[in-house]
N, C-alpha and C positions, 0 to 999 in steps of 0.2 A: 409395908404389903398389903394390908388390911383395906387400904384405900384404891390400889389398883384392883384387885380380887371386885371390889363392890362396882368398879367401873367398868368391868369387863362383863359381871352378871347381869350390868344395865343394858349392855349392847346386846347382850344374847336373846334377845325379844324380838319379834319380826315389829309388833305394832311400836317399839321405841326405836326401833330404826329409820322408821317411816317419821316419827316425829321429827327427828334429829334432819330426815331430808327435807322436811318442812321450814323448819328451823335455819337451814342453807340459806334458803329462799328469803326470809322475815321473819321478824319477830311476830309471834301470837297469842292469844288468848285462848281459852279452853275449848271455847263455843268456834275459833276457828280450826282448830284442829278438830274437832268433832266433825264439822262440816267437810272439811277435806279429804278425812279418813272415814267417814261415813262410820264413826263408833261411838258410844255411849259417852254421856258426862262422865260417869265415875269409870270407864275404862280411860278416857284421856286424860282425867287428873290424874288418877292412883297412876299411869305411867309416867307424865309429867313431874310427878311428885319425887318419882325413882330415879329420872334424868337430874334430878334437883339435887337430889341428896346425894347421887354418885359424884355430883361436881361438873357437870355437863353442862346446866343453865344455870343463868342468872333471873331474877324476876323484879320488875317494875311496876310500881301503881301508876294509874293513870285514871284519877275520877275512880269510877267502881271497878274499875277493869284491872287486873293483873296480868302482864303481858311477862312473855317467856323468850328469851333469844340464848342463843351458846353463848357459852363464857369463854371469850376468845382471852383472856386475861387471866386464867383459871392458874393457881400457883403451884397445881403440879401439870409442869408441861408435857408431858405424855399426853392429857387429857386433849390437847388442840391435834398432836398427832393421830390419836386414835378419831376424832373428828374427820380430819383428812383423809384416814383410811376410808371411813364410810361413804366419806365425800366421792372417791375415787371408785368404790365397789358400786354405788349407787349411781352412778353416771349416766350408763343407760339402759338401765334398769326400766323394762315397762312399766311395773306398779308404781313406783317412785318419782316417773313421768307422767303418770296419770292423776298420781295425787297433787304433783305440783299446780297442774292444769286446775284442777280443781281446786285449790288454795286462791286462786287468781280470782275465784267470784264466790270466795267465803269472805262473809265477814261479822262482824259483832252484832250477835241478834239483842235488839233491846229486850223481848220478853226473857232469856234465859240470862244473859250475860249484864243487862242493866240494874239487875234485883243483887242487892249489898248481901250477897250472900257468899259464905268463904266457901262454901262446896263447889258452885259453879262456875266460876272464873275465878281460879288461884291459881 
């Protein structure tokens, strides 16, 4: 039951719901999340970490970048169902649609993302 409570708490935040919305579109590094949501690096990293710890995300390394995506093979099958519910709920949400539009122009920025610093793009 602990993991379910952790997952539900992770979903109880506007920023984390918006991050899931972005990751429904494609995998992202911290810098792309920052740009699409217009938030600080600290806020993006903290919320990605909470979603990762709750079992929603997986992370892979590509050179200097850590790329996050939804973990569709999560062993706790309820995670996939929760993500589906979020996707359904945000389908016509104005803020979610605007975030996805900004994501189209977001990219890995050289100054921020290419530095090999754990706190920047993880």
